[in-house]
N, C-alpha and C positions, 0 to 999 in steps of 0.2 A: 827560672824564668822561661816561659814558652810563648809570651806575648812579645812582639817586636817593639822597639823604641821607634817612634816617628823621627826619622832623620831629617825630613823636609817636607813640608805641606805643598809640594808640587813635584814635577817630574824632573829628572836630570836628563838633559838632550846631549847625547854622546854620538860621536861619529865612530862607527865600528867598520872594522876591515873584514872583508870576505874571507872565509876560511879560519878565522881566528875564533879562539874560546875566550868567553869573559865569564867571571864568577860573581854574580849579583849578590850583595849583601841582604840577607834576609833579617837579620837581627836588628839592624839599625845603629849598631855601635861602631862600625868601622869609621876610621878617620879619612878613608879613601873614598868615601861615597860617590857613586852607588855601588862600588865595587868592595869585595871583601878584603880585609887586611888581617884576619885571623882573631879579630876581637871577639867572635862568637863563642870562644871557648867557655864551657860551662854554662851556656845560655839555653841549650836544648834545641838550638836552631843552627842549620848549616846553610852555607851558600848554595846558590843555584847555578848550574853551568848554562850559559847561553852561547850558542855557537851561530855565528854570523854567517848566513848564506850568501849575502852579498854586501858589497860596502854602501852604507846609508847611514842617515841619522836615526838613531832609536831613542825613544822616550822611556827610560827607565824609571820605575816606580820609586819615589822617595818617601812615601808615608809607610811602606811595607804592608798595606792592607788592600792591595789590588787582588782582584779575582782572576786576573790574567798575568800572573808572574813570568817573567820579570818586568813586563811592560806596564806602564801606566793605564788605568781605565777609568781615572777621575774619581777614585774612591776618597781622595784627599778632600773633596768638596763636601762629604758627608761626615767628616770627623770633627 
């Protein structure tokens, strides 16, 4: 499997903390969306590290088809 599952057809709004790393789920299998829980094993996909430069709200992609990973670019509107 090299194609991600659609976890949600919208973004996940998350308050991130400056200086902290987050691991965005690329495969869509994680039960801890939008973050990785290790469910990608044998999927051919791995999580993407996101380092928060500042404390703010980030809109992480839920459909896993964004052209600007890990952030939502509205790709879910075309699925």
